[in-house]
C-alpha positions in Angstrom: 9.9 -0.3 -4.5 9.9 -1.7 -1.0 8.4 0.1 1.9 8.6 -0.9 5.5 12.0 -2.8 4.6 13.4 -1.7 8.0 10.2 -1.6 10.0 10.7 -1.5 13.8 7.1 -0.7 15.3 6.5 -2.1 18.7 3.1 -3.1 18.1 2.7 -5.0 21.4 3.4 -1.9 23.5 0.6 0.1 22.1 -2.1 -2.8 22.3 -4.1 -1.2 25.2 -4.5 2.0 22.8 -5.9 -0.8 20.5 -8.1 -2.2 23.1 -9.5 1.0 23.8 -10.1 2.2 20.3 -12.0 -1.2 19.3 -14.1 -0.9 22.5 -15.0 2.8 21.8 -15.9 1.7 18.0 -17.6 -1.6 18.8 -19.7 -1.3 21.9 -21.8 1.7 20.8 -22.8 -0.3 17.6 -23.5 -3.5 19.5 -26.0 -1.4 21.9 -27.5 -0.1 18.7 -28.2 -3.7 17.3 -29.5 -4.9 21.0 -32.1 -2.2 21.5 -32.9 -1.4 17.8 -32.2 -4.6 16.1 -31.0 -5.5 12.7 -32.6 -4.3 9.0 -33.4 -7.7 7.8 -33.9 -8.0 3.8 -36.8 -10.0 2.5 -34.8 -13.2 2.1 -34.7 -13.2 5.9 -38.1 -11.5 6.7 -40.0 -13.0 3.9 -41.7 -10.8 0.9 -42.1 -11.1 -2.8 -39.7 -11.7 -5.6 -40.8 -9.9 -9.1 -38.5 -10.3 -12.3 -39.9 -8.1 -15.1 -38.6 -7.1 -18.7 -39.3 -3.5 -20.3 -39.8 -2.6 -23.9 -37.0 0.3 -22.8 -34.2 0.8 -20.8 -35.4 1.3 -16.9 -34.3 4.0 -14.6 -33.7 1.9 -11.4 -33.8 5.1 -9.1 -37.3 6.3 -10.5 -38.8 2.9 -9.9 -37.3 3.1 -6.3 -39.2 6.4 -5.6 -42.3 5.1 -7.1 -42.1 2.0 -4.8 -41.7 4.0 -1.8 -44.7 6.1 -2.8 -46.6 2.9 -2.3 -45.6 1.7 0.8 -42.6 -0.5 -0.4 -39.6 0.6 1.3 -36.0 -0.8 1.0 -37.0 -3.0 -2.0 -33.9 -4.5 -3.9 -33.9 -3.6 -7.4 -31.3 -4.7 -9.7 -30.7 -5.3 -13.6 -30.7 -8.5 -14.5 -28.9 -9.4 -18.0 -29.6 -6.1 -19.4 -30.7 -2.6 -18.6 -34.2 -3.5 -19.6 -34.9 -6.4 -17.0 -35.1 -6.3 -13.6 -35.8 -8.3 -10.6 -37.3 -6.5 -7.8 -37.6 -8.1 -4.0 -39.7 -6.3 -2.0 -42.5 -6.5 1.2 -45.2 -3.8 1.8 -44.5 -1.8 4.6 -47.9 0.3 4.8 -49.7 0.1 8.3 -52.7 -1.9 8.6 -51.6 -4.0 5.6 -49.8 -7.7 5.9 -46.2 -7.0 5.0 -46.4 -11.3 3.8 -49.1 -10.4 1.5 -47.7 -11.4 -1.9 -51.0 -10.3 -3.6 -50.6 -7.1 -1.9 -47.0 -6.6 -2.7 -47.6 -7.6 -6.3 -50.5 -5.3 -7.0 -48.3 -2.5 -5.1 -45.0 -3.4 -7.7 -47.4 -3.3 -10.8 -49.0 0.1 -9.8 -45.3 1.5 -9.4 -44.2 -0.3 -12.9 -47.5 1.1 -14.5 -46.5 4.6 -13.2 -42.8 4.9 -14.4 -42.7 2.3 -17.3 -46.6 2.4 -18.6 -49.3 0.1 -18.5 -48.4 -2.7 -21.1 -45.0 -1.7 -21.7 -43.3 -4.5 -19.6 -44.0 -8.3 -19.0 -43.7 -10.1 -15.7 -41.5 -12.9 -16.2 -41.7 -14.7 -12.7 -43.5 -14.0 -9.3 -42.3 -15.7 -6.1 -43.2 -15.6 -2.7 -40.9 -15.9 0.4 -42.4 -16.7 3.5 -41.2 -15.7 6.8 -40.3 -19.5 7.8 -37.8 -19.4 5.2 -36.4 -16.6 6.2 -36.0 -17.9 9.7 -34.5 -20.7 8.4 -31.9 -18.7 6.5 -30.9 -16.8 9.4 -30.3 -19.9 11.4 -28.5 -21.4 8.6 -26.2 -18.3 8.2 -25.5 -18.4 11.8 -24.6 -22.1 11.7 -22.5 -21.4 8.8 -20.2 -18.7 10.9 -20.0 -21.4 13.7 -19.0 -24.0 11.7 -15.9 -21.9 10.2 -14.9 -21.2 13.7 -14.9 -24.8 14.3 -13.0 -25.5 11.2 -10.4 -22.9 11.9 -9.6 -24.2 15.3 -9.2 -27.6 14.1 -7.1 -26.7 11.3 -4.7 -24.4 13.0 -4.6 -26.5 16.1 -3.3 -29.1 13.4 -0.9 -26.8 11.7 0.5 -25.1 14.6 -0.7 -25.4 18.0 -4.4 -25.2 19.7 -2.9 -22.0 21.1 -2.5 -20.4 17.7 -6.4 -21.5 17.1 -7.5 -20.0 20.0 -5.9 -16.5 19.4 -7.1 -17.0 15.7 -11.0 -17.4 16.9 -10.2 -14.6 19.5 -9.3 -12.3 16.5 -11.9 -13.6 14.3 -14.8 -13.2 16.8 -13.5 -9.7 17.3 -13.8 -9.1 13.8 -17.4 -10.8 13.4 -18.7 -8.3 16.6 -17.2 -5.1 15.1 -18.9 -5.7 11.7 -22.4 -6.7 13.3 -21.9 -3.0 15.3 -21.0 -1.5 11.9 -24.1 -2.9 10.2 -25.9 -1.8 13.2 -24.4 1.8 13.1 -24.8 2.5 9.4 -28.2 0.4 9.1 -27.1 -1.5 6.3 -29.6 -4.0 5.2 -28.9 -7.7 6.1 -29.0 -9.8 2.8 -27.6 -12.7 1.6 -24.8 -10.2 0.1 -24.2 -9.3 3.7 -23.9 -12.5 4.7 -21.7 -13.2 2.3 -19.5 -10.1 3.1 -19.3 -11.5 6.6 -18.3 -14.8 5.5 -15.5 -13.1 3.2 -14.3 -11.1 6.1 -13.6 -14.3 8.1 -11.6 -15.5 5.3 -9.9 -12.5 4.9 -8.8 -11.9 8.4 -7.7 -15.6 9.1 -5.5 -15.4 6.3 -3.9 -12.4 7.2 -3.5 -13.8 10.8 -2.4 -17.4 9.4 0.6 -15.6 7.5 1.7 -13.7 10.5 1.3 -16.8 12.5 3.6 -18.8 10.3 6.5 -16.1 10.5 6.0 -16.4 14.2 6.8 -20.2 14.2 9.6 -19.7 12.2 11.1 -17.3 14.4 10.7 -19.5 17.4 12.8 -22.1 15.6 15.2 -19.7 14.0 15.8 -17.5 17.3 15.9 -19.5 20.4 17.5 -16.9 22.7 15.1 -14.1 22.0 12.3 -13.3 24.2 8.6 -14.3 22.9 7.3 -10.7 22.8 10.2 -9.8 20.7 9.7 -12.3 18.4 6.1 -11.2 18.0 7.2 -8.0 17.3 9.8 -9.2 14.7 7.3 -11.1 13.2 4.7 -8.4 12.8 7.2 -6.4 11.6 8.6 -8.8 8.6 4.9 -9.4 7.5 4.3 -5.6 7.8 5.0 -5.0 3.7 2.7 -8.1 2.8 -0.3 -7.0 5.2 0.0 -3.4 3.7 0.0 -4.2 0.2 -2.6 -6.7 0.3 -4.8 -4.3 2.5 -4.4 -1.7 -0.2 -5.0 -3.5 -3.3 -8.3 -5.0 -1.7 -9.7 -1.5 -0.6 -8.8 -0.3 -4.2 -11.1 -2.7 -5.3 -13.7 -2.4 -2.8 -13.8 1.4 -3.2 -14.6 0.9 -7.0 -17.5 -1.5 -6.0 -18.8 0.6 -3.4 -19.0 3.6 -5.7 -19.8 2.2 -9.1 -21.5 -1.0 -8.2 -25.3 0.2 -7.5 -27.8 -0.2 -4.7 -27.4 -3.9 -4.6 -23.8 -4.7 -4.6 -23.1 -1.3 -2.3 -24.0 -2.9 1.0 -21.5 -5.8 0.4 -19.0 -3.3 -0.8 -19.2 -1.0 2.3 -19.0 -4.1 4.8 -16.1 -5.4 3.1 -14.3 -2.1 3.2 -14.7 -1.9 7.0 -14.0 -5.6 7.0 -10.5 -5.2 5.5 -9.5 -2.6 7.8 -10.7 -4.3 11.1 -9.4 -7.8 9.9 -6.0 -6.2 9.3 -6.2 -4.3 12.7 -7.1 -7.6 14.7 -4.2 -9.4 13.0 -1.9 -7.1 14.2 -3.5 -5.7 17.8 -5.9 -8.4 18.6 -4.4 -12.1 17.4 -0.8 -11.5 18.2 -1.4 -9.8 22.4 -3.9 -12.8 22.6 -1.4 -15.5 21.6 1.1 -13.6 23.8 -1.4 -13.9 26.6 -2.1 -17.6 26.1 1.4 -18.7 25.9 2.2 -16.7 29.0 -0.3 -18.9 30.9 0.2 -21.8 29.0 3.6 -22.2 27.1 3.7 -24.4 24.5 6.8 -26.5 23.4 7.6 -24.1 20.6 7.7 -21.2 23.0 9.4 -22.7 25.7 12.4 -21.0 26.6 11.2 -17.8 25.3 8.9 -16.7 28.1 11.8 -15.8 30.7 11.0 -12.4 31.8 12.8 -9.6 30.0 16.4 -8.7 31.9 15.8 -5.4 33.4 18.4 -2.9 32.6 21.7 -2.8 35.3 21.1 0.4 37.3 24.2 2.6 37.0 26.0 2.9 40.5 27.0 6.2 42.2 30.5 6.7 43.0 31.2 6.0 46.6 33.6 9.0 48.3 36.7 8.1 49.5 36.8 7.2 53.6 38.8 9.9 55.3 42.3 8.5 56.3 42.2 5.9 53.2 45.4 5.7 51.5 44.6 3.8 48.2 41.8 4.6 45.9 41.6 0.9 44.4 40.3 -1.9 45.8 41.0 -4.0 48.7 44.0 -5.8 48.5 45.8 -3.7 45.6 
């Protein structure tokens, strides 16, 4: 089975519609982030980590409800090794209580566990505190990791292709990061290390898709020297469309299973990646290629020179001229 074998879509002609769609989706989310901020997890805000082992299987939902009743909201609870062992990351959210007080958080955790599991029916294996200073350092390092990835991508693409391709890829990747942050703000995902890992994975997925398309563009620039640059871009997008669709579809299938069956801890990562695969595919087609077109129009590179001449307009159809009165021959002069 080969779908899109004879695809011939004019993607670049619809780029302005794509710009409007991405603005409608991204701007509201960024405004939410600006005015309400992000919902950071314990790793970034500070809090308490407790690992416990129970004598019987633990109902994670019951533990979470018990924690909420004691002023601990947004706790990260995950099984560790078996359904009798839990790792809980939490911080107290009651008014008048220091959210970074490890003792207060630990006491609230024990009260919730006593209510659900019973006093003496579990063992606390370890308790660790994460201070707000450590959380701030993690935020800085996460941002630094994203910025360094941009620099590395620009250097790599400038070496493998040209700097124009690198700039276009970075523009598309920046679009994906902004759109993903807007999505996080709109759906109020908790920003944990899982979510940061999701952002980094989106960068890798989107760049991989973009590089495949750019590689085909480079090949067609050398193979079709008389073809207009915009036509080469559309041709390359259509030729790589089967690969783009099938890769995205298989990734979406796996991520959908994670989102449904992965549990509360993995679900934010899976939801972000579901959005990231869609927006990454979108940007590879409707952001990266149009950005490359605009860059090449202003600063044409060696590979694109000769392809940037304006398209010849269609020749107008001339109307037949009536014969002059008294004219003898209907043919041209001199016949």
